[in-house]
RODO-2510 file (C-alpha; in nm, 4 decimals, decimal comma):
residues 614
     n   res          X          Y          Z
     1     m    -0,6520     0,3836     0,9685
     2     s    -0,7127     0,2680     1,3782
     3     d    -0,6000     0,4155     1,6514
     4     e    -0,4240     0,0462     1,7674
     5     a    -0,2666     0,0541     1,4371
     6     i    -0,0807     0,3515     1,4955
     7     e    -0,0286     0,2973     1,8666
     8     t     0,1485    -0,0217     1,7457
     9     f     0,3624     0,1163     1,5030
    10     a     0,4713     0,3893     1,7629
    11     r     0,5501     0,1121     2,0128
    12     e     0,7679    -0,0673     1,7842
    13     l     0,9624     0,2773     1,6666
    14     a     1,0205     0,3309     2,0341
    15     a     1,1681     0,0133     2,0474
    16     e     1,3677     0,0569     1,7720
    17     v     1,5094     0,3947     1,8552
    18     e     1,5404     0,2315     2,2578
    19     e     1,7299    -0,0521     2,1056
    20     a     1,9963     0,1503     1,9365
    21     i     2,0647     0,4032     2,2254
    22     q     2,1246     0,0860     2,4519
    23     s     2,3876    -0,1136     2,2081
    24     g     2,6058     0,2347     2,2091
    25     d     2,6115     0,2559     1,8320
    26     g     2,4005     0,5642     1,7801
    27     s     2,3590     0,8554     1,9685
    28     i     2,2978     0,9044     2,3350
    29     y     1,9850     1,1575     2,2626
    30     s     1,6476     0,9590     2,1728
    31     e     1,5574     1,2633     1,9882
    32     e     1,8741     1,2476     1,7652
    33     e     1,8084     0,8622     1,7029
    34     f     1,4735     0,9041     1,6157
    35     t     1,5123     1,1498     1,3496
    36     r     1,7820     0,9188     1,2360
    37     i     1,5827     0,6366     1,2556
    38     v     1,2969     0,7804     1,0411
    39     l     1,5148     0,9864     0,7761
    40     d     1,6908     0,6801     0,7030
    41     r     1,3677     0,5107     0,6245
    42     l     1,1832     0,7937     0,4525
    43     g     1,4643     0,8365     0,2304
    44     d     1,4575     0,4589     0,1473
    45     e     1,0697     0,4932     0,0995
    46     g     1,1364     0,7754    -0,1641
    47     a     0,9308     1,0575     0,0609
    48     i     1,2240     1,2797     0,1036
    49     e     1,5143     1,2540    -0,1207
    50     n     1,8221     1,1386     0,0033
    51     p     1,8132     1,3270     0,3260
    52     t     2,1120     1,3782     0,5854
    53     l     2,0672     1,4033     0,9595
    54     l     2,2099     1,7417     1,0882
    55     w     2,2022     1,8337     1,4411
    56     q     2,2265     2,2434     1,4502
    57     e     2,0851     2,5164     1,7052
    58     g     2,2006     2,8779     1,8151
    59     n     2,1368     3,2126     1,7568
    60     f     2,2242     3,4907     1,4883
    61     a     2,1448     3,8209     1,5652
    62     r     1,9053     3,7005     1,8680
    63     t     1,6947     3,4992     1,6547
    64     k     1,7189     3,1530     1,7391
    65     y     1,7095     2,8841     1,5013
    66     k     1,7329     2,5304     1,5183
    67     i     1,7255     2,2109     1,2323
    68     t     1,7479     1,8247     1,2741
    69     g     1,8418     1,7447     0,9036
    70     y     1,7926     1,8680     0,5252
    71     s     1,7963     1,7550     0,1806
    72     i     1,9162     1,9377    -0,1435
    73     p     1,7215     1,7450    -0,4496
    74     d     1,9082     1,7313    -0,7859
    75     d     1,7304     2,0498    -0,9328
    76     e     1,8566     2,2623    -0,6530
    77     e     1,5855     2,5165    -0,6848
    78     r     1,4313     2,3517    -0,3491
    79     l     1,5408     2,3021    -0,0271
    80     v     1,4401     2,0238     0,2415
    81     l     1,4977     2,1151     0,6251
    82     v     1,4115     1,8969     0,8866
    83     t     1,3239     1,9848     1,2528
    84     t     1,2158     1,7371     1,4922
    85     i     0,9657     1,6754     1,8031
    86     h     1,0590     1,3752     2,0095
    87     t     0,8081     1,3382     2,3094
    88     g     0,9032     0,9785     2,4192
    89     e     0,5303     0,9344     2,5575
    90     l     0,3313     0,6115     2,4793
    91     p     0,0545     0,6102     2,3817
    92     p     0,1236     0,9274     2,1311
    93     r    -0,0245     1,2438     2,2555
    94     a    -0,1695     1,5350     2,0111
    95     l     0,0964     1,7956     2,0018
    96     a    -0,0219     2,1905     2,0845
    97     r    -0,0650     2,4045     1,8354
    98     d     0,2405     2,6284     2,0201
    99     e     0,4944     2,3108     1,9777
   100     i     0,4366     2,2319     1,6022
   101     l     0,4663     2,6459     1,5618
   102     t     0,7904     2,7067     1,7218
   103     a     0,9638     2,4148     1,5641
   104     l     0,8577     2,5323     1,2426
   105     q     0,9883     2,8672     1,3165
   106     q     1,2912     2,7595     1,4034
   107     a     1,3651     2,5615     1,1140
   108     m     1,2536     2,8698     0,8752
   109     k     1,4846     3,0807     1,0452
   110     f     1,7608     2,8265     0,9979
   111     y     1,7056     2,9320     0,6569
   112     e     1,6657     3,3437     0,7082
   113     c     1,9601     3,3451     0,9024
   114     s     2,1891     3,1301     0,6466
   115     c     2,0261     3,3935     0,3882
   116     k     2,1898     3,6775     0,5669
   117     g     2,5390     3,5138     0,6300
   118     l     2,4819     3,2575     0,8942
   119     h     2,7917     3,0629     0,7716
   120     t     3,0229     3,3153     0,8826
   121     k     2,9346     3,2788     1,2180
   122     i     2,9093     2,9448     1,3043
   123     e     3,2389     2,8079     1,5002
   124     p     3,4432     2,6525     1,2444
   125     s     3,4605     2,3074     1,4334
   126     n     3,0629     2,2318     1,2982
   127     t     3,2086     2,2457     0,9389
   128     d     2,8502     2,0535     0,7896
   129     a     2,6327     2,3190     0,9489
   130     s     2,8487     2,5732     0,8052
   131     e     2,8709     2,3935     0,4742
   132     l     2,4831     2,3791     0,4263
   133     a     2,4448     2,7570     0,5990
   134     r     2,7061     2,8689     0,2797
   135     h     2,5271     2,6513     0,0161
   136     i     2,1925     2,8170     0,0958
   137     h     2,3523     3,1970     0,1413
   138     e     2,5340     3,1503    -0,2197
   139     a     2,1872     2,9349    -0,3948
   140     r     1,9539     3,1911    -0,2321
   141     e     1,8772     3,3357    -0,5635
   142     q     1,7848     2,9989    -0,7174
   143     i     1,5804     2,8610    -0,4233
   144     s     1,2137     2,8877    -0,5388
   145     v     1,0938     2,6410    -0,2727
   146     l     1,1441     2,5794     0,0731
   147     r     1,0265     2,2478     0,2016
   148     i     1,0073     2,2274     0,6343
   149     v     0,9288     1,9165     0,7260
   150     l     0,8434     1,8050     1,1020
   151     l     0,9316     1,4312     1,2171
   152     s     0,7321     1,4048     1,5599
   153     d     0,6394     1,0296     1,7257
   154     g     0,3164     1,2769     1,8101
   155     l    -0,0130     1,3195     1,6759
   156     t     0,0214     1,6191     1,4022
   157     g    -0,2502     1,5399     1,1699
   158     l    -0,2084     1,4361     0,8054
   159     r    -0,2056     1,7917     0,6625
   160     s     0,0630     2,0238     0,4708
   161     i     0,0937     2,3970     0,4511
   162     d     0,1450     2,5964     0,1576
   163     l     0,2837     2,9413     0,2741
   164     k     0,3382     3,0998    -0,0902
   165     k     0,6027     3,3631    -0,0992
   166     a     0,6613     3,3501     0,2627
   167     f     1,0299     3,4762     0,2573
   168     d     1,2231     3,6564     0,0233
   169     g     0,9997     3,5694    -0,2426
   170     t     1,0509     3,1665    -0,1830
   171     r     0,7724     2,9677    -0,1507
   172     i     0,7440     2,7791     0,1887
   173     i     0,5872     2,4180     0,1901
   174     v     0,5476     2,2941     0,5515
   175     d     0,5125     1,9073     0,6195
   176     l     0,3916     1,7577     0,9097
   177     f     0,5104     1,3537     0,9436
   178     g     0,3657     1,3052     1,2818
   179     i     0,2942     0,9377     1,4060
   180     e     0,0159     0,8990     1,2227
   181     r     0,1495     1,0030     0,9098
   182     l     0,4366     0,7637     0,9475
   183     q     0,2794     0,4827     1,0184
   184     r     0,0530     0,5456     0,6787
   185     i     0,3939     0,5888     0,5059
   186     l     0,6464     0,3456     0,6806
   187     g     0,3837     0,0934     0,8007
   188     q     0,1862     0,0799     0,5184
   189     g     0,3853     0,1710     0,2513
   190     l     0,1881     0,4669     0,0843
   191     r     0,4568     0,6692     0,0075
   192     r     0,2441     0,8657    -0,3040
   193     d    -0,0075     0,9532     0,0164
   194     d     0,1299     1,2944     0,0726
   195     i     0,1012     1,4146    -0,2940
   196     v    -0,2160     1,6191    -0,2655
   197     v    -0,3925     1,8362    -0,4853
   198     d    -0,6879     2,0552    -0,3659
   199     f    -0,8397     2,1911    -0,7104
   200     s    -1,1398     2,3744    -0,4985
   201     g    -0,9528     2,4970    -0,2247
   202     d    -0,6098     2,6131    -0,4104
   203     f    -0,7129     2,6853    -0,7478
   204     g    -1,0763     2,8160    -0,7742
   205     g    -1,2929     2,5395    -0,7731
   206     p    -1,3259     2,1499    -0,9296
   207     l    -1,1433     2,0771    -1,2435
   208     p    -1,4074     2,0122    -1,5168
   209     s    -1,3758     1,6545    -1,6446
   210     l    -1,5771     1,3712    -1,8133
   211     k    -1,6224     1,0481    -1,7370
   212     a    -1,4513     0,8523    -1,9791
   213     s    -1,4672     0,4676    -1,7968
   214     s    -1,7362     0,2456    -1,7888
   215     g    -1,8921     0,0957    -1,4937
   216     s    -1,7846    -0,2253    -1,5235
   217     a    -1,4119    -0,1221    -1,5154
   218     d    -1,2089    -0,2174    -1,2370
   219     y    -1,0872     0,1841    -1,2476
   220     d    -1,2065     0,5224    -1,2844
   221     a    -1,1026     0,7408    -1,5705
   222     y    -1,1422     1,1146    -1,6410
   223     l    -1,0926     1,3499    -1,9251
   224     a    -1,0328     1,7136    -1,8416
   225     s    -0,8293     2,0515    -1,9648
   226     v    -0,5609     2,1251    -1,7154
   227     p    -0,4268     2,5195    -1,6742
   228     g    -0,1074     2,5518    -1,7711
   229     a    -0,0520     2,7481    -1,4802
   230     l    -0,1862     2,4794    -1,2756
   231     l     0,0286     2,2541    -1,3759
   232     a     0,3089     2,4563    -1,3228
   233     d     0,2076     2,5247    -0,9430
   234     v     0,1912     2,2018    -0,8981
   235     y     0,5279     2,0921    -1,0267
   236     e     0,7008     2,3702    -0,8457
   237     k     0,5370     2,2301    -0,5133
   238     y     0,6288     1,8468    -0,5353
   239     g     0,8851     1,8592    -0,8073
   240     t     1,0442     1,5227    -0,9630
   241     r     0,8207     1,3185    -0,6652
   242     l     0,5223     1,3656    -0,9139
   243     l     0,7126     1,1596    -1,1642
   244     e     0,8420     0,8778    -0,9441
   245     l     0,6413     0,5957    -1,1287
   246     n     0,7219     0,7595    -1,4530
   247     v     0,9666     0,5489    -1,6771
   248     r     1,1684     0,8691    -1,8313
   249     a     1,2913     1,0963    -1,6937
   250     f     1,3636     1,5095    -1,8151
   251     l     1,5693     1,4833    -2,0921
   252     g     1,6193     1,8806    -2,0867
   253     l     1,6177     2,1384    -2,3383
   254     r     1,9633     2,0560    -2,5244
   255     g     1,9055     2,1086    -2,9157
   256     r     1,6881     2,2954    -3,1117
   257     k     1,4952     2,0177    -3,2626
   258     s     1,4546     1,8050    -2,9655
   259     v     1,0984     1,7673    -2,7862
   260     n     1,1444     1,9674    -2,5202
   261     a     1,2915     2,2694    -2,7100
   262     g     0,9671     2,2525    -2,9357
   263     l     0,7601     2,2587    -2,6112
   264     r     0,9304     2,5379    -2,5079
   265     a     0,8704     2,7350    -2,8352
   266     t     0,4798     2,6341    -2,8268
   267     i     0,4817     2,7855    -2,4889
   268     r     0,6450     3,0995    -2,5573
   269     d     0,5394     3,1643    -2,9158
   270     l     0,1890     2,9669    -2,9803
   271     p     0,0528     2,9552    -2,6238
   272     h    -0,2920     2,9440    -2,7402
   273     r    -0,2268     2,6176    -2,9772
   274     f    -0,0633     2,4217    -2,7016
   275     l    -0,3403     2,2421    -2,6539
   276     a    -0,3855     2,1104    -3,0088
   277     y    -0,0054     2,0414    -3,0779
   278     n     0,0617     1,8417    -2,7274
   279     n    -0,0232     1,4971    -2,6445
   280     g    -0,1067     1,5914    -2,3010
   281     i    -0,0332     1,3873    -1,9812
   282     v    -0,1297     1,0827    -1,8296
   283     a    -0,1692     1,0621    -1,4469
   284     t    -0,2627     0,8257    -1,1890
   285     v    -0,3818     0,9047    -0,8361
   286     d    -0,4853     0,6767    -0,5545
   287     a    -0,7626     0,8433    -0,4233
   288     m    -1,0239     1,1093    -0,5575
   289     e    -1,3101     1,3577    -0,4999
   290     v    -1,5413     1,4069    -0,7594
   291     e    -1,8914     1,5862    -0,7590
   292     d    -2,1753     1,5422    -1,0539
   293     h    -2,2683     1,8160    -1,1874
   294     g    -2,5229     1,6528    -1,4625
   295     n    -2,5351     1,5573    -1,7749
   296     g    -2,2509     1,3748    -1,7669
   297     q    -2,0050     1,6392    -1,6592
   298     f    -1,7972     1,6406    -1,3710
   299     g    -1,5946     1,8246    -1,1324
   300     i    -1,2560     1,7101    -0,9729
   301     k    -1,2532     1,8591    -0,6261
   302     s    -0,9442     1,6775    -0,5165
   303     v    -0,6552     1,3913    -0,5524
   304     r    -0,4210     1,2053    -0,3756
   305     g    -0,1390     1,0148    -0,4685
   306     l    -0,0924     1,1980    -0,8034
   307     q     0,1862     1,0661    -1,0316
   308     i     0,2319     1,1737    -1,3572
   309     v     0,3014     0,8769    -1,5954
   310     n     0,3415     0,9880    -1,8865
   311     g     0,4036     1,3838    -1,9752
   312     g     0,6641     1,4374    -1,7240
   313     q     0,8765     1,6181    -1,9832
   314     t     0,5498     1,8817    -2,0624
   315     t     0,4960     1,9470    -1,6892
   316     a     0,8969     2,0250    -1,6284
   317     s     0,8387     2,2330    -1,9634
   318     l     0,6058     2,4039    -1,8421
   319     h     0,7472     2,5467    -1,4997
   320     r     1,1266     2,5917    -1,6643
   321     a     0,9289     2,8221    -1,9232
   322     k     0,7804     3,0178    -1,6275
   323     r     1,0641     2,9963    -1,4005
   324     q     1,3335     3,0588    -1,6017
   325     d     1,1879     3,2300    -1,9055
   326     g     0,9333     3,4066    -1,7220
   327     a     0,6705     3,3004    -1,9831
   328     n     0,3208     3,3577    -1,9324
   329     l     0,0816     3,0169    -1,8764
   330     d    -0,2532     3,1747    -1,8697
   331     a    -0,3100     3,1099    -2,2292
   332     i    -0,2453     2,7365    -2,2121
   333     s    -0,4546     2,4683    -2,1170
   334     v    -0,2717     2,0740    -2,1473
   335     p    -0,5420     1,7725    -2,2251
   336     a    -0,4928     1,5115    -1,9429
   337     k    -0,6524     1,1997    -1,8974
   338     i    -0,6518     1,1037    -1,4824
   339     i    -0,7117     0,7457    -1,3726
   340     c    -0,7794     0,6232    -1,0475
   341     v    -0,6660     0,2943    -0,9607
   342     g    -0,6679     0,1945    -0,5730
   343     g    -0,4713    -0,1296    -0,4272
   344     a    -0,2340    -0,3880    -0,5429
   345     e    -0,3115    -0,2781    -0,9207
   346     l    -0,1715     0,0346    -0,8997
   347     d     0,2225    -0,0421    -1,0028
   348     e     0,1087    -0,2775    -1,2707
   349     m    -0,1299    -0,0436    -1,4149
   350     v     0,1162     0,2388    -1,4433
   351     a     0,3738     0,0485    -1,6050
   352     a     0,1480    -0,0494    -1,8364
   353     v    -0,0104     0,2719    -1,9271
   354     s     0,3472     0,4436    -1,9305
   355     k     0,4847     0,1313    -2,1805
   356     s     0,2118     0,2290    -2,4341
   357     a     0,1799     0,5741    -2,3788
   358     n     0,4354     0,7047    -2,3785
   359     s     0,6091     0,7705    -2,7917
   360     q     0,7894     1,0959    -2,7626
   361     n     1,1112     0,9301    -2,6876
   362     t     1,2495     0,6146    -2,6252
   363     v     1,1328     0,4482    -2,2989
   364     q     1,3158     0,2283    -2,0892
   365     p     1,0737     0,0044    -1,8565
   366     a     1,3849    -0,0247    -1,5770
   367     d     1,1590     0,1314    -1,3156
   368     f     0,9153    -0,1201    -1,2908
   369     s     1,1393    -0,3710    -1,1940
   370     a     0,9776    -0,5685    -0,9437
   371     n     0,8575    -0,8037    -1,2007
   372     d     1,1812    -0,7876    -1,3859
   373     p     1,3035    -1,1737    -1,4791
   374     f     1,6259    -1,0708    -1,2975
   375     h     1,4644    -0,9830    -0,9953
   376     v     1,2209    -1,2196    -1,0038
   377     a     1,5372    -1,4705    -1,0517
   378     v     1,7172    -1,3015    -0,7180
   379     e     1,3971    -1,3935    -0,5402
   380     k     1,3901    -1,7455    -0,6621
   381     l     1,7427    -1,8208    -0,5456
   382     a     1,6952    -1,6440    -0,2215
   383     n     1,4080    -1,8702    -0,1305
   384     n     1,6020    -2,1993    -0,2594
   385     t     1,9673    -2,0854    -0,1475
   386     w     2,0020    -2,2191     0,2348
   387     l     2,2806    -2,1270     0,4733
   388     p     2,5896    -2,3043     0,4795
   389     d     2,4582    -2,4938     0,8308
   390     g     2,0962    -2,5511     0,6380
   391     k     1,9156    -2,3655     0,8798
   392     g     1,8452    -2,0143     0,7612
   393     r     1,7958    -1,7972     0,4190
   394     w     1,8320    -1,4710     0,3348
   395     f     1,5039    -1,2963     0,2389
   396     y     1,4752    -1,1121    -0,1339
   397     e     1,2082    -0,8087    -0,0547
   398     r     1,1140    -0,7924    -0,4514
   399     a     0,7910    -0,6227    -0,3976
   400     r     0,7505    -0,3666    -0,1315
   401     g     0,6247    -0,5338     0,1935
   402     s     0,6558    -0,8777     0,0955
   403     y     0,8548    -0,9574     0,3930
   404     g     0,5986    -0,8013     0,6290
   405     a     0,3120    -0,9995     0,4230
   406     a     0,5082    -1,3539     0,4960
   407     e     0,6071    -1,2825     0,8512
   408     l     0,2141    -1,2175     0,8889
   409     k     0,1036    -1,5406     0,7117
   410     a     0,3732    -1,7226     0,9227
   411     s     0,2299    -1,5486     1,2556
   412     f    -0,1384    -1,7403     1,2659
   413     a     0,0399    -2,0973     1,3675
   414     a     0,3114    -2,0493     1,6950
   415     a     0,5102    -2,3020     1,5376
   416     q     0,5216    -2,1243     1,1411
   417     k     0,6013    -1,7929     1,3176
   418     r     0,9121    -1,9288     1,5209
   419     r     1,0395    -2,1384     1,1968
   420     f     1,0032    -1,7828     1,0059
   421     a     1,1638    -1,5782     1,2384
   422     q     1,4671    -1,8668     1,2903
   423     e     1,5072    -1,9030     0,9296
   424     t     1,4897    -1,5832     0,7697
   425     p     1,5708    -1,2835     1,0531
   426     k     1,4799    -0,9510     0,9918
   427     d     1,9218    -0,8957     0,9744
   428     r     1,8894    -1,1112     0,6802
   429     r     1,6302    -0,9142     0,4725
   430     f     1,7603    -0,7227     0,1723
   431     s     1,5570    -0,4970    -0,0761
   432     k     1,6146    -0,4241    -0,4165
   433     t     1,7703    -0,0865    -0,3241
   434     d     1,9958    -0,2561    -0,0870
   435     l     2,0986    -0,5264    -0,3977
   436     a     2,1510    -0,1967    -0,5897
   437     k     2,3997    -0,0064    -0,3306
   438     c     2,5864    -0,3663    -0,2023
   439     l     2,6739    -0,4072    -0,5997
   440     n     2,7391    -0,0442    -0,7318
   441     a     2,9656     0,0563    -0,4249
   442     w     3,1626    -0,2906    -0,5298
   443     e     3,1911    -0,1986    -0,8954
   444     g     3,3344     0,1592    -0,7581
   445     q     3,0710     0,3546    -0,8296
   446     a     3,0397     0,5368    -0,5019
   447     h     2,9196     0,8562    -0,6542
   448     q     2,5884     0,7140    -0,7735
   449     v     2,5440     0,5342    -0,4502
   450     s     2,5437     0,9116    -0,2596
   451     f     2,2420     1,0126    -0,5144
   452     g     2,0304     0,8141    -0,2882
   453     n     1,8567     0,4787    -0,2874
   454     q     1,6072     0,5451    -0,5742
   455     k     1,8427     0,7289    -0,8032
   456     n     2,0927     0,4794    -0,7341
   457     f     1,8266     0,1844    -0,8079
   458     q     1,7594     0,3610    -1,1308
   459     f     2,1104     0,4119    -1,2298
   460     f     2,1766    -0,0056    -1,1517
   461     m     1,8884    -0,0852    -1,3523
   462     q     1,9775     0,1025    -1,6441
   463     t     2,3170    -0,0408    -1,6099
   464     l     2,1995    -0,3763    -1,6367
   465     k     1,9774    -0,3394    -1,9173
   466     d     2,2903    -0,1721    -2,1156
   467     e     2,5324    -0,4329    -2,0063
   468     h     2,2867    -0,7056    -2,0747
   469     p     2,0057    -0,6293    -2,3654
   470     d     1,9085    -0,9805    -2,3581
   471     g     1,8224    -1,0209    -2,0273
   472     f     2,0991    -1,1615    -1,7204
   473     e     2,0250    -1,4279    -1,5342
   474     p     2,1730    -1,4978    -1,2146
   475     d     2,3013    -1,8500    -1,0875
   476     t     2,3790    -1,9657    -0,7267
   477     a     2,7295    -1,8905    -0,7570
   478     w     2,6227    -1,4939    -0,8361
   479     y     2,3923    -1,5216    -0,5811
   480     k     2,6507    -1,6295    -0,3189
   481     s     2,8912    -1,3824    -0,4240
   482     f     2,6427    -1,0770    -0,4009
   483     i     2,5031    -1,2076    -0,0431
   484     a     2,9268    -1,1969     0,0670
   485     k     2,9374    -0,8408    -0,0682
   486     a     2,6190    -0,7693     0,1144
   487     i     2,7443    -0,8913     0,4212
   488     l     3,0705    -0,6659     0,3697
   489     f     2,8398    -0,3668     0,2924
   490     r     2,6347    -0,3913     0,6203
   491     t     2,9766    -0,4483     0,8248
   492     v     3,1346    -0,1050     0,6796
   493     q     2,7770     0,0500     0,7908
   494     s     2,8391    -0,1014     1,1215
   495     i     3,1710    -0,0165     1,1434
   496     v     3,1086     0,3541     1,0241
   497     k     2,7952     0,3759     1,2356
   498     a     3,0208     0,2840     1,5727
   499     k     3,2336     0,5713     1,4939
   500     k     2,9861     0,8155     1,5041
   501     f     3,0824     1,0319     1,2764
   502     a     2,9023     1,3874     1,2780
   503     a     2,7364     1,3523     0,8806
   504     f     2,7615     1,1830     0,5932
   505     q     2,7936     0,8315     0,6992
   506     a     2,6732     0,6912     0,3616
   507     n     2,9050     0,8320     0,1305
   508     i     3,2024     0,7282     0,3891
   509     v     3,0060     0,3494     0,3520
   510     a     2,9885     0,3553    -0,0179
   511     y     3,3531     0,4858    -0,0698
   512     t     3,5315     0,2574     0,1532
   513     i     3,3902    -0,0193     0,0053
   514     a     3,4453     0,1228    -0,3380
   515     c     3,8139     0,1636    -0,2170
   516     l     3,8445    -0,1760    -0,0774
   517     s     3,7644    -0,2774    -0,4407
   518     w     3,9690    -0,0393    -0,6027
   519     v     4,3010    -0,1765    -0,4002
   520     t     4,2257    -0,5275    -0,4246
   521     g     4,1420    -0,5499    -0,8052
   522     g     3,8330    -0,6627    -0,7086
   523     r     4,0026    -0,9831    -0,5811
   524     i     3,8380    -1,1139    -0,2498
   525     d     3,7076    -1,4425    -0,1414
   526     f     3,3156    -1,4248    -0,1539
   527     d     3,3360    -1,8061    -0,0898
   528     m     3,4851    -1,7511     0,2429
   529     v     3,2817    -1,4820     0,3137
   530     w     2,9577    -1,6817     0,2392
   531     t     3,0559    -1,9608     0,4226
   532     r     3,1562    -1,7926     0,7449
   533     q     2,8430    -1,5437     0,6872
   534     a     3,1281    -1,3045     0,8360
   535     i     3,4273    -1,1088     0,7556
   536     s     3,7298    -1,1859     0,9369
   537     p     3,8039    -0,9648     1,2691
   538     e     4,1720    -0,8694     1,0447
   539     l     3,9594    -0,7390     0,7352
   540     h     3,7487    -0,5697     1,0035
   541     k     4,0270    -0,3889     1,1764
   542     l     4,1938    -0,2995     0,8006
   543     l     3,8458    -0,1573     0,7481
   544     e     3,8450     0,0374     1,0825
   545     s     4,1781     0,1402     0,9973
   546     w     4,0216     0,2983     0,6615
   547     v     3,6911     0,4819     0,7416
   548     g     3,8454     0,7997     0,9043
   549     k     4,0851     0,8441     0,6483
   550     i     3,8225     0,8099     0,4338
   551     d     3,6052     1,0599     0,5898
   552     k     3,8588     1,3323     0,5988
   553     a     3,9876     1,2502     0,2046
   554     l     3,6033     1,3353     0,1315
   555     r     3,6219     1,6441     0,3214
   556     r     3,9482     1,7619     0,1532
   557     t     3,8473     1,6828    -0,1794
   558     a     3,5419     1,9187    -0,1072
   559     g     3,7216     2,2449    -0,0685
   560     n     3,4137     2,4703     0,0163
   561     r     3,2000     2,2614    -0,1381
   562     m     2,8871     2,0306     0,0504
   563     v     3,0409     1,6499     0,1095
   564     s     2,7204     1,5356     0,0253
   565     e     2,6934     1,7210    -0,3015
   566     w     3,0784     1,6448    -0,3761
   567     a     3,0227     1,2936    -0,3306
   568     k     2,8046     1,2824    -0,5940
   569     k     3,0525     1,3639    -0,8471
   570     e     3,2471     1,1611    -1,0584
   571     e     3,5753     1,4221    -0,9919
   572     c     3,5540     1,3185    -0,6290
   573     r     3,5257     0,9060    -0,7426
   574     d     3,7923     0,9981    -0,9380
   575     a     3,9935     1,1915    -0,6495
   576     l     3,9375     0,9210    -0,3907
   577     r     4,0291     0,6541    -0,6430
   578     e     4,3847     0,8149    -0,6321
   579     l     4,4184     0,7657    -0,2665
   580     s     4,6914     0,5257    -0,1520
   581     f     4,5929     0,2614     0,1312
   582     e     4,8900     0,0482     0,3502
   583     l     4,8323    -0,3127     0,3792
   584     p     4,9256    -0,5341     0,6255
   585     e     5,2157    -0,7784     0,5596
   586     k     4,9933    -1,0750     0,6659
   587     l     4,6989    -0,9885     0,4442
   588     p     4,3386    -1,0744     0,6052
   589     a     4,2337    -1,4524     0,4900
   590     e     4,0165    -1,2868     0,2474
   591     l     4,2198    -1,1093     0,0278
   592     a     4,5558    -1,3597     0,0754
   593     h     4,3336    -1,5906    -0,1524
   594     q     4,2972    -1,3769    -0,4433
   595     e     4,0074    -1,5206    -0,6342
   596     t     3,7945    -1,3355    -0,8607
   597     a     3,4101    -1,4105    -0,8090
   598     g     3,1963    -1,3913    -1,0941
   599     g     2,9126    -1,2373    -1,2369
   600     r     2,7027    -0,9227    -1,2498
   601     g     2,8354    -0,7295    -0,9422
   602     s     3,1712    -0,8877    -0,9302
   603     s     3,4163    -0,6144    -0,9694
   604     r     3,5934    -0,5522    -1,2939
   605     s     3,8074    -0,2886    -1,1305
   606     k     4,1667    -0,1907    -1,2992
   607     a     4,3615    -0,1308    -0,9186
   608     r     4,6916    -0,0049    -0,9035
   609     n     4,8863    -0,3743    -0,8318
   610     d     5,1551    -0,1952    -0,6212
   611     e     4,8683    -0,1245    -0,3658
   612     l     4,8336    -0,4741    -0,3153
   613     r     5,1179    -0,6503    -0,1239
   614     l     5,1138    -1,0235    -0,2040
***
């Protein structure tokens, strides 16, 4: 990674922050806007699971605390708190050790104070922070891992710090996302880059292994026996991020005859036979450090970008047995095949390995979707469907980073660069997760959208497979209808952003779209939106009048629960579906036509017709 690349990325990010401030849509504070932009993008990349911006600082019993965001992963055994150091300096400078320590300590103090009852002292007007503090206080016995994420436009180094049992028995992991690391993840797309296991430094020495691949192979493969306690420890640190490339989720322990129930029984009753009974794990890594011990024996000193592509249930079961059952894992060894694949072949290799290696439960390859026929078809439609004026198109980023690659290719000739910018500007780019958000929200699945981009996309792909087991081939009419939904979704995003809601903007957007679909029975003239490439001023005004009501409804129905967590529940979806909305006597043009668009993603919602004035 060159200093020039980091500086270029830093300048582009700073310009994006300044543009957002000048537009008046975002915060007037550069540190807050920087945090919002970076959190959104880290959430899109899956580096942080469904992060929420939350600016809170103050004092509790003479203790100063400050956070700028948070995330509560689904397992609820871990918590992510975010803090920010924004220098505004170009070129980026190295942060002083004291700057970093102060920011980290203030975030840690928010957690400590929350455990001690901070929610009773926070002003009632700041309900978002008090809800988070209350959640921490009530869940303090369950939270086993606190991850503190420092965001900065300065240089912090690429390191992470693991402070085991630092406060009240909680394991604290510090992740420094300085500008150089942000450039690696957001600029280069190395989203697994920060998953590092140092066998030598953290676990007493290199992991003994045998090399299994030949010299002519385009990958390196090693066979090893991994201590069960080590595997459980790594899972405790990183959680389901280890399984991002896995085709299966952890299926739970229900049923005495289930695979996981069997794993649990072996762990508890016959730990010395675990190696014999268990198929083990298959893992991929982006890079590894290996030392040759001679006589065909090797030691794996460290790995970077670790992903468990087969054996996720084994890994999670070991952690659960240790955490919930108090099981002793010292006698357990897990057979492992570790494959190092570099470059563009990684996803393809992982998909092939997972599909062939997984045999314990049914495998649904929905997660490996860049080459799925549906997405290939959408990309083809995007390339060949021109806007009504014939001068531009939308760009579907089927493979992550493909827009940047196309932009770079066009930049070699001035005429091609201008043409690319005119035909496919960045504001007409959409990704697989964008597609899933727009369509699921319109289908009324706002609670699924509230889980964040990655989980919502998985839900979308599984639903698509369930509804169309033989495959779904989108056509031009479907594509134009989808783009209209995307325009509607992005318009609501801009409305919500301009309203400057303190928190939960993504939830408000998703539920606004869902409510519009419910109230109208999905009957909107999407052909009109496609033709105009915009919604009418009348519909814009109507949606402006709704978003505040939806924000209040989310908070009211949540009660004492956190809004961001409540929004993920089917009960929340059902509660907001019962809202009554006033429609004007003269309907917006898109609603007046009452035409139903077809295809996957066009709503079949059952709205109450008496709510729609005809």
